[in-house]
C-alpha positions as a Markdown table, in Angstrom:
| # | Residue | x | y | z |
|---|---|---|---|---|
| 1 | Met | 350.7 | -13.1 | 16.9 |
| 2 | Gln | 348.6 | -12.2 | 20.0 |
| 3 | Ile | 350.1 | -11.6 | 23.7 |
| 4 | Glu | 347.6 | -13.7 | 25.0 |
| 5 | Ser | 348.9 | -16.2 | 23.1 |
| 6 | Leu | 352.7 | -15.4 | 24.5 |
| 7 | Glu | 351.2 | -16.0 | 27.6 |
| 8 | Val | 349.5 | -18.9 | 27.5 |
| 9 | Leu | 352.7 | -20.4 | 25.7 |
| 10 | Arg | 354.9 | -19.5 | 28.9 |
| 11 | Thr | 352.2 | -20.5 | 31.4 |
| 12 | Val | 351.9 | -24.1 | 29.8 |
| 13 | Ala | 355.2 | -24.5 | 29.6 |
| 14 | Arg | 355.9 | -23.7 | 33.1 |
| 15 | His | 353.6 | -26.0 | 34.2 |
| 16 | Gly | 354.2 | -28.7 | 31.3 |
| 17 | Ser | 350.4 | -29.5 | 32.1 |
| 18 | Ile | 347.3 | -27.8 | 29.8 |
| 19 | Thr | 344.7 | -28.5 | 32.6 |
| 20 | Ser | 347.2 | -26.5 | 35.5 |
| 21 | Ala | 347.9 | -24.5 | 33.0 |
| 22 | Ala | 343.8 | -23.2 | 32.3 |
| 23 | Arg | 343.4 | -22.9 | 36.1 |
| 24 | Glu | 346.3 | -20.7 | 36.4 |
| 25 | Leu | 345.2 | -18.5 | 33.9 |
| 26 | Arg | 341.0 | -18.9 | 34.4 |
| 27 | Phe | 340.7 | -20.6 | 31.3 |
| 28 | Thr | 338.9 | -23.0 | 30.4 |
| 29 | Gln | 341.4 | -26.1 | 29.2 |
| 30 | Ser | 339.6 | -26.4 | 25.9 |
| 31 | Ala | 340.2 | -22.4 | 25.3 |
| 32 | Val | 343.8 | -22.7 | 26.6 |
| 33 | Ser | 344.2 | -26.1 | 23.9 |
| 34 | Arg | 343.1 | -23.9 | 21.2 |
| 35 | Gln | 345.5 | -20.9 | 21.6 |
| 36 | Ile | 348.2 | -23.8 | 21.5 |
| 37 | Ala | 346.8 | -24.9 | 18.1 |
| 38 | Val | 345.9 | -21.6 | 16.4 |
| 39 | Leu | 349.9 | -20.1 | 17.5 |
| 40 | Glu | 350.8 | -23.7 | 16.2 |
| 41 | Gln | 348.7 | -23.5 | 12.9 |
| 42 | Glu | 350.2 | -19.5 | 12.8 |
| 43 | Leu | 353.9 | -20.5 | 13.3 |
| 44 | Gly | 353.1 | -23.4 | 11.3 |
| 45 | Ala | 355.2 | -25.5 | 13.6 |
| 46 | Gln | 354.8 | -28.1 | 16.8 |
| 47 | Val | 355.4 | -26.4 | 20.0 |
| 48 | Phe | 354.4 | -28.8 | 22.3 |
| 49 | Asp | 354.5 | -32.7 | 22.3 |
| 50 | Arg | 351.2 | -34.6 | 23.8 |
| 51 | Leu | 352.8 | -37.4 | 26.3 |
| 52 | Pro | 350.7 | -39.2 | 27.8 |
| 53 | Arg | 351.0 | -36.8 | 31.1 |
| 54 | Gly | 351.3 | -33.4 | 30.6 |
| 55 | Val | 352.7 | -31.6 | 27.7 |
| 56 | Ala | 356.5 | -30.6 | 26.8 |
| 57 | Leu | 358.2 | -28.0 | 24.7 |
| 58 | Thr | 359.5 | -29.1 | 21.5 |
| 59 | Glu | 362.6 | -27.7 | 20.2 |
| 60 | Glu | 360.9 | -24.9 | 18.0 |
| 61 | Gly | 358.8 | -24.0 | 21.4 |
| 62 | Gln | 361.4 | -23.7 | 23.6 |
| 63 | Cys | 362.9 | -21.3 | 20.9 |
| 64 | Leu | 359.8 | -19.3 | 20.9 |
| 65 | Leu | 358.8 | -19.5 | 24.9 |
| 66 | Thr | 362.8 | -17.7 | 25.0 |
| 67 | His | 361.7 | -15.0 | 22.3 |
| 68 | Ala | 358.5 | -14.9 | 24.5 |
| 69 | Glu | 359.4 | -14.5 | 27.5 |
| 70 | Ala | 361.8 | -11.2 | 26.3 |
| 71 | Val | 358.9 | -9.6 | 25.0 |
| 72 | Leu | 356.3 | -10.5 | 28.0 |
| 73 | Asp | 359.1 | -8.7 | 30.5 |
| 74 | Arg | 359.6 | -6.0 | 28.2 |
| 75 | Leu | 355.8 | -5.3 | 28.4 |
| 76 | Asp | 355.6 | -5.9 | 32.1 |
| 77 | Ala | 359.0 | -3.3 | 32.4 |
| 78 | Ala | 356.6 | -0.6 | 30.1 |
| 79 | Arg | 353.8 | -0.9 | 32.3 |
| 80 | Arg | 355.5 | -0.5 | 36.0 |
| 81 | Asp | 357.4 | 2.9 | 33.8 |
| 82 | Leu | 354.0 | 4.2 | 32.9 |
| 83 | Glu | 352.6 | 2.8 | 36.3 |
| 84 | Ala | 355.0 | 5.0 | 37.5 |
| 85 | Leu | 354.6 | 8.3 | 35.7 |
| 86 | Arg | 351.1 | 8.0 | 36.4 |
| 87 | Gly | 352.1 | 7.8 | 40.1 |
| 88 | Leu | 354.6 | 10.8 | 40.0 |
| 89 | Gly | 357.5 | 8.1 | 41.4 |
| 90 | Ser | 358.7 | 8.7 | 37.9 |
| 91 | Gly | 358.9 | 11.2 | 35.0 |
| 92 | Arg | 360.7 | 15.1 | 34.3 |
| 93 | Ile | 358.8 | 18.4 | 33.9 |
| 94 | Arg | 360.1 | 21.2 | 31.7 |
| 95 | Val | 358.7 | 24.7 | 33.1 |
| 96 | Gly | 359.8 | 28.0 | 31.2 |
| 97 | Ala | 358.5 | 31.6 | 32.9 |
| 98 | Phe | 359.6 | 34.8 | 32.5 |
| 99 | Pro | 362.3 | 36.1 | 34.1 |
| 100 | Thr | 360.1 | 38.1 | 37.1 |
| 101 | Ala | 358.1 | 34.8 | 37.8 |
| 102 | Val | 361.2 | 33.0 | 38.5 |
| 103 | Ala | 361.9 | 35.7 | 41.3 |
| 104 | Ala | 359.3 | 34.2 | 43.5 |
| 105 | Leu | 356.4 | 32.4 | 42.1 |
| 106 | Val | 358.1 | 29.4 | 39.9 |
| 107 | Pro | 360.6 | 28.5 | 42.6 |
| 108 | Arg | 358.0 | 28.2 | 45.4 |
| 109 | Ala | 356.1 | 26.0 | 43.6 |
| 110 | Leu | 359.3 | 23.8 | 42.2 |
| 111 | Gly | 359.9 | 23.6 | 45.7 |
| 112 | Ala | 357.0 | 22.1 | 47.2 |
| 113 | Phe | 356.4 | 19.4 | 44.2 |
| 114 | Arg | 360.0 | 18.4 | 44.5 |
| 115 | Glu | 359.4 | 18.1 | 48.4 |
| 116 | Thr | 356.2 | 15.9 | 47.7 |
| 117 | His | 357.1 | 13.7 | 44.0 |
| 118 | Pro | 361.5 | 14.0 | 44.6 |
| 119 | Lys | 362.1 | 11.4 | 41.9 |
| 120 | Val | 360.2 | 13.7 | 39.0 |
| 121 | Ser | 362.9 | 14.9 | 37.3 |
| 122 | Leu | 362.4 | 19.5 | 37.2 |
| 123 | Ala | 364.4 | 21.7 | 34.2 |
| 124 | Leu | 363.2 | 25.1 | 34.3 |
| 125 | Leu | 363.8 | 27.6 | 31.4 |
| 126 | Glu | 364.0 | 30.9 | 31.6 |
| 127 | Gly | 362.3 | 33.4 | 28.8 |
| 128 | Arg | 360.3 | 36.2 | 27.3 |
| 129 | Thr | 356.9 | 35.3 | 26.5 |
| 130 | Pro | 357.2 | 34.6 | 23.3 |
| 131 | Asp | 359.9 | 33.1 | 22.8 |
| 132 | Leu | 359.1 | 30.8 | 26.4 |
| 133 | Leu | 355.1 | 30.0 | 23.7 |
| 134 | Glu | 357.6 | 29.2 | 20.9 |
| 135 | Arg | 359.3 | 26.6 | 22.8 |
| 136 | Leu | 356.2 | 25.2 | 24.3 |
| 137 | Ser | 355.1 | 24.4 | 21.1 |
| 138 | Ala | 358.3 | 22.6 | 19.5 |
| 139 | Gly | 358.2 | 20.6 | 22.7 |
| 140 | Asp | 361.5 | 22.2 | 24.6 |
| 141 | Ala | 358.6 | 23.1 | 27.8 |
| 142 | Asp | 356.0 | 21.2 | 29.2 |
| 143 | Ile | 354.5 | 24.2 | 30.8 |
| 144 | Ala | 355.1 | 28.1 | 30.9 |
| 145 | Val | 353.8 | 30.6 | 33.2 |
| 146 | Val | 353.6 | 33.3 | 31.0 |
| 147 | Ser | 352.2 | 37.1 | 31.1 |
| 148 | Ala | 350.1 | 39.4 | 28.7 |
| 149 | Ala | 348.6 | 42.5 | 29.2 |
| 150 | Pro | 344.5 | 42.8 | 28.8 |
| 151 | Asp | 344.2 | 44.2 | 26.0 |
| 152 | Lys | 347.2 | 41.8 | 24.1 |
| 153 | Pro | 345.6 | 38.7 | 24.2 |
| 154 | Leu | 347.2 | 35.5 | 24.2 |
| 155 | Asp | 346.4 | 32.7 | 21.4 |
| 156 | Thr | 343.9 | 30.9 | 22.8 |
| 157 | Gly | 343.7 | 28.5 | 19.9 |
| 158 | Arg | 347.5 | 27.2 | 20.4 |
| 159 | Tyr | 347.2 | 27.0 | 24.2 |
| 160 | Asp | 345.3 | 26.2 | 27.3 |
| 161 | Leu | 345.9 | 29.4 | 29.3 |
| 162 | Asn | 345.0 | 28.4 | 33.6 |
| 163 | His | 345.0 | 32.0 | 34.8 |
| 164 | Leu | 347.7 | 32.5 | 37.9 |
| 165 | Leu | 347.2 | 36.0 | 38.9 |
| 166 | Asp | 346.6 | 39.2 | 38.3 |
| 167 | Glu | 350.4 | 41.8 | 38.6 |
| 168 | His | 350.6 | 45.2 | 38.8 |
| 169 | Leu | 353.5 | 47.1 | 38.4 |
| 170 | Leu | 355.0 | 49.2 | 40.5 |
| 171 | Val | 357.5 | 52.3 | 40.0 |
| 172 | Ala | 361.3 | 51.8 | 42.4 |
| 173 | Val | 362.6 | 54.9 | 43.2 |
| 174 | Gly | 366.3 | 55.9 | 45.2 |
| 175 | Leu | 365.6 | 56.4 | 48.4 |
| 176 | Thr | 367.0 | 60.2 | 47.8 |
| 177 | His | 363.8 | 60.8 | 45.5 |
| 178 | Pro | 361.6 | 63.3 | 46.5 |
| 179 | Leu | 359.0 | 60.7 | 46.4 |
| 180 | Ala | 360.4 | 58.1 | 48.0 |
| 181 | His | 358.5 | 59.0 | 51.6 |
| 182 | Arg | 354.8 | 58.4 | 49.7 |
| 183 | Arg | 353.0 | 55.0 | 49.0 |
| 184 | Val | 351.1 | 56.0 | 46.2 |
| 185 | Val | 352.0 | 58.3 | 42.9 |
| 186 | Arg | 350.4 | 59.5 | 39.9 |
| 187 | Leu | 352.2 | 59.0 | 36.5 |
| 188 | Ala | 352.0 | 62.5 | 35.7 |
| 189 | Glu | 354.0 | 63.4 | 39.1 |
| 190 | Leu | 356.5 | 61.3 | 37.5 |
| 191 | Ala | 356.5 | 63.1 | 33.7 |
| 192 | Asp | 360.0 | 65.2 | 34.8 |
| 193 | Asp | 361.9 | 61.4 | 35.6 |
| 194 | Ser | 364.2 | 59.6 | 33.4 |
| 195 | Phe | 362.6 | 56.1 | 33.1 |
| 196 | Ile | 364.7 | 53.0 | 32.6 |
| 197 | Pro | 363.8 | 51.0 | 29.9 |
| 198 | Gly | 365.1 | 47.7 | 29.4 |
| 199 | Ser | 365.6 | 48.0 | 25.6 |
| 200 | Ala | 366.0 | 51.2 | 23.1 |
| 201 | Thr | 364.3 | 49.4 | 20.2 |
| 202 | Asp | 361.8 | 47.2 | 21.6 |
| 203 | Glu | 357.9 | 48.1 | 21.2 |
| 204 | Asp | 357.2 | 45.8 | 23.4 |
| 205 | Thr | 359.2 | 46.1 | 26.6 |
| 206 | Leu | 357.8 | 46.6 | 30.1 |
| 207 | Leu | 358.0 | 50.1 | 30.2 |
| 208 | Arg | 356.0 | 51.0 | 26.2 |
| 209 | Ala | 353.9 | 48.1 | 27.0 |
| 210 | Ser | 352.3 | 49.0 | 30.3 |
| 211 | Leu | 352.0 | 52.7 | 30.4 |
| 212 | Pro | 349.2 | 54.8 | 28.7 |
| 213 | Pro | 348.9 | 56.0 | 25.3 |
| 214 | Asp | 348.5 | 59.2 | 26.2 |
| 215 | Phe | 352.1 | 59.5 | 29.1 |
| 216 | His | 355.1 | 59.9 | 26.9 |
| 217 | Pro | 358.2 | 58.8 | 29.3 |
| 218 | Arg | 361.2 | 60.4 | 29.4 |
| 219 | Thr | 364.0 | 57.6 | 28.8 |
| 220 | Gly | 367.8 | 57.8 | 28.9 |
| 221 | Ile | 370.0 | 55.2 | 30.5 |
| 222 | Val | 369.1 | 51.6 | 29.3 |
| 223 | Ala | 369.2 | 48.2 | 31.6 |
| 224 | Ala | 368.3 | 44.9 | 30.0 |
| 225 | Asp | 369.2 | 42.8 | 33.8 |
| 226 | Trp | 367.3 | 43.5 | 36.7 |
| 227 | Thr | 370.3 | 43.7 | 38.5 |
| 228 | Gly | 371.8 | 46.9 | 36.3 |
| 229 | Lys | 368.7 | 48.3 | 36.1 |
| 230 | Leu | 368.0 | 48.8 | 39.9 |
| 231 | Gly | 371.5 | 49.3 | 40.6 |
| 232 | Cys | 370.8 | 52.5 | 38.3 |
| 233 | Val | 367.3 | 53.7 | 40.2 |
| 234 | Ala | 369.6 | 53.4 | 43.7 |
| 235 | Ala | 372.3 | 55.5 | 42.5 |
| 236 | Gly | 369.6 | 58.0 | 41.3 |
| 237 | Leu | 370.0 | 57.8 | 37.5 |
| 238 | Gly | 366.4 | 57.5 | 36.9 |
| 239 | Val | 362.9 | 55.3 | 37.8 |
| 240 | Ala | 361.3 | 52.2 | 36.5 |
| 241 | Leu | 358.6 | 50.1 | 36.4 |
| 242 | Ile | 358.8 | 46.5 | 38.6 |
| 243 | Pro | 356.6 | 43.8 | 38.3 |
| 244 | Ala | 355.0 | 42.8 | 41.6 |
| 245 | Leu | 356.3 | 39.8 | 41.8 |
| 246 | Ala | 359.8 | 40.8 | 41.7 |
| 247 | Arg | 359.7 | 42.8 | 45.1 |
| 248 | Arg | 361.7 | 39.9 | 46.7 |
| 249 | Ala | 364.9 | 40.7 | 44.0 |
| 250 | Val | 364.1 | 44.4 | 45.3 |
| 251 | Pro | 367.5 | 45.7 | 47.3 |
| 252 | Ala | 366.9 | 48.0 | 50.4 |
| 253 | Asp | 368.1 | 51.2 | 49.0 |
| 254 | Ile | 364.9 | 51.3 | 46.2 |
| 255 | Ala | 361.4 | 52.1 | 47.6 |
| 256 | Leu | 359.1 | 50.8 | 45.7 |
| 257 | Leu | 355.4 | 52.9 | 44.9 |
| 258 | Arg | 352.0 | 51.8 | 43.8 |
| 259 | Leu | 350.1 | 53.7 | 41.1 |
| 260 | Lys | 347.1 | 55.6 | 41.5 |
| 261 | Ser | 344.2 | 53.0 | 39.9 |
| 262 | Ala | 343.8 | 55.5 | 37.3 |
| 263 | Asp | 347.3 | 54.6 | 35.9 |
| 264 | Ser | 347.9 | 51.2 | 37.5 |
| 265 | Ser | 348.9 | 48.8 | 34.3 |
| 266 | Val | 348.2 | 45.0 | 35.1 |
| 267 | Arg | 349.9 | 42.4 | 33.7 |
| 268 | Arg | 348.0 | 38.8 | 33.4 |
| 269 | Val | 349.8 | 35.9 | 34.6 |
| 270 | Phe | 349.3 | 32.4 | 32.8 |
| 271 | Ala | 350.4 | 29.1 | 33.1 |
| 272 | Ala | 350.5 | 27.7 | 29.3 |
| 273 | Thr | 350.4 | 24.3 | 27.6 |
| 274 | Val | 350.0 | 23.7 | 24.4 |
| 275 | Ala | 346.1 | 23.0 | 23.2 |
| 276 | Gly | 344.9 | 19.4 | 22.3 |
| 277 | Arg | 348.6 | 17.9 | 23.5 |
| 278 | Ala | 348.0 | 15.9 | 26.4 |
| 279 | Lys | 349.2 | 16.5 | 29.7 |
| 280 | Ser | 351.6 | 14.3 | 31.4 |
| 281 | Ala | 350.3 | 13.6 | 34.9 |
| 282 | Ala | 353.5 | 15.4 | 36.6 |
| 283 | Val | 352.7 | 18.3 | 34.5 |
| 284 | Thr | 348.5 | 18.0 | 35.8 |
| 285 | Glu | 350.1 | 18.1 | 39.6 |
| 286 | Phe | 352.6 | 20.9 | 39.1 |
| 287 | Leu | 349.3 | 23.0 | 37.8 |
| 288 | Thr | 348.1 | 22.5 | 41.5 |
| 289 | Tyr | 351.0 | 23.6 | 42.9 |
| 290 | Leu | 351.5 | 26.6 | 40.5 |
| 291 | Arg | 348.0 | 27.8 | 41.4 |
| 292 | His | 348.5 | 27.3 | 44.9 |
| 293 | Ala | 351.9 | 29.2 | 44.6 |
| 294 | Ala | 350.1 | 32.2 | 43.0 |
| 295 | Gly | 347.7 | 32.4 | 46.2 |
| 296 | Glu | 350.5 | 32.8 | 48.2 |
| 297 | Val | 352.4 | 35.0 | 46.2 |
């Protein structure tokens, strides 16, 4: 049973005339008659009585019309919903992001997007890059802002990567630190300092993944949470590597120092989606907002 046949049935029933229905549908009268005849043959029932002046639904025809109107109404609703999604009048985006991207980059993009498209539902998922990519693959997120060291590229076979920015790492020291007045330092000048890592065992922590292989930092206190890490730095218990994206979260009692270019470490930041998976209109649009926010940050 063709959708077009149901539309013909509804239109003929409304007009009570094949001629008038053909005029509205912009079909020939014979084409409408053939559609009705095919429908009746398929159903094995007569849906219209042919009268001297027009047509009238039979009991079977009235029964079919009730179902036809329900089907056509649902299709109309589906078309409206799809148009709303394409026009960003509805829909959702679930955005994953690593912690320091949540400090400024992602919220700025989300805020600008919501202001322009208030009817799109937004959700934010925070996590480390490996976890975010797995959630992306599992369908728990629609897009993820992730990072990677230049020597540890992400899997471009599984993910489409949109480069947002390259992020330098800074060194956080307390205001009483001997180097706090400096703007740029060498790693060698920090050889006697205790670095504060986020984990004592994870080989993929920011500290281990970012320092040159010939520099072996001293470590002591471990603080996984950024608030605790910065608190320890402020108290003079050590120094810490801070991603540039996290600058806004750094309190006033901490100085941020840049590393000399020879010691500088860079993380590449990407917006990732699953390769081969269709992106919704909302996700495609949000990518534009992320790029703009990355340019501002």
